[in-house]
N, C-alpha and C positions, 0 to 999 in steps of 0.2 A: 484443558480437558485431560483428566487422568485416564491413562491407558492401563487396563488390568494386565499384569505381567506374570501372574501365578502359573498360567498354562504354559507360557514360554519357558519359565524357570524349571518346570517339571520335565520338559523335554528339550534340553539345550541342543542347539544346532539345527533343530527342525524348523523349517520355514512354514509360517502360518499366514494365511491371507489376512490382510488388514483393510478394514473398511471403517472409517470414522468420520463423524460430522462434527465440526466445530461451529458453534453459533457465531454469527457475524461479529466483527470487532470494529471498534473505532480506534484510530491511531492518532496520536497528537502530532506526528511528524508529517508536515505537508498537507494536512487535511484529508488524508486517505482513510477510507473506511469501506467495509464490505456491505453489500445490500443483503445478500443471501448467505446461507451457511457455506462454510468452507469444507469442501469434500476432500478426503484423503483416501486414495485407492492404491493398494500395493501389497507388499508383504514385509514380514519382520521375523527376526529370530534372536535368540539370546545366546551369547557365548561369553563365559568368564565375567559374569555380572555386568555385561554391557548389552544394551538393546540395539540391534542393527535394524535400521528401517530404510526401505526403498519404496518410495511412494510418488504418485502424481498428485499434486496439489491443484485444486481448481476452485476459483472464486470469481465472483463478479465484483469488480473494484469501482468505487465512485471517488472522484477527485476533481479539483478545479482545473479548468483549462489554463495552460501556461501563459496565454496572452490576454484572454478576456474574462477569466475567472468563472465562466459558465460551468455548471456541473457536467462532467463527462463520465459515462459509465462504460466499462470495457470488461471483457472476459479475460481472466488471468489464468494461465496454465503453467505449471512448472514441474519438471521431473527432478526429484532430489533424493539423495541418499545421505543419511546422517546417523550418528550414534548418540545414545544417551546412557550415562552411567545409571545403574540400578543400585540405590542405597541398600545396605544390609537390612534384611527383614521387611523390605518394602513390598507391598502388594500391587502398587501401581506407580507409574511415572507420568509426569505432566508434560505433554508434547506441545501444548498451546503456545507457550512463550517462544519456542524455537520456530514453530510454523509461522507465527506472526512476524518474527524477525526475518525469516526467509522471504515472506511475501513483500515486506517493506523494502528489502534490499534488492529484489529482483524486478519490481514493477517499473514502468517508465515514468520518471518524475516530471517530465516535460510534455505530457500528453496535450494534444490540441483538440478542440471541439470539431474542427474541420481543417483540411490542409490550407485553405485560403483565409483563415481567421485573421481579421484586421486588428484585433486587440482593443485596447482602451485609449481614449484621447489622453495624451500626456498632460494636457492643461486642466481639463475638467473631469476626466474619468468616465466620460460617456462611452457606451459600447458602440464601437464603429461598425460592427456587423449589423446592428439594428438601424443605424443612421449613417450610411456610407457617404452622404453629402455633407456631413457635419463639418463646419468651418468656424473659426474664430476671427473676429475683426483684428486687423493689424494693431500691434501694441503701440502706444504713444511713447516713443523713445525719449521725448523731452522731459517726461516725468521721472526719468531714471537718472537724474543728476545728483551728485553727492550733496549739493546744497539743499535739495529737497529733504534729504534724510537728516541733515544737521539742523534744519530749521532756520537757515539764513537766507 
């Protein structure tokens, strides 16, 4: 999202309120994506061709449960201060890549759908939350001889 910086450049050092909306993003890292727009609320100012930003970032994050892979939705809030260089003769700077990077680095990567999540069956992959009585028959250990694999 390009942020117009002409007003900031005209009055260096003056703090301006910042309200911006980034439309939801999909991230390749860990299956994380937002459902709603990402809100930025705070203030910003320019000093010596650098944009100084102090904002609260808020988004609703959707990602897979760390045990059973069920989709989990959670509210994400982060208070952050950062700087962006303003290229010469630029009328705007793009804050989107930095905000996405901050969101990906600050969210909980091991979120659970619930505290007592049972996860997936290690043998067949069935969701143990849906079928807590799920069991497998004991394996036939006689079939695991080396001769069976060598064909003798």
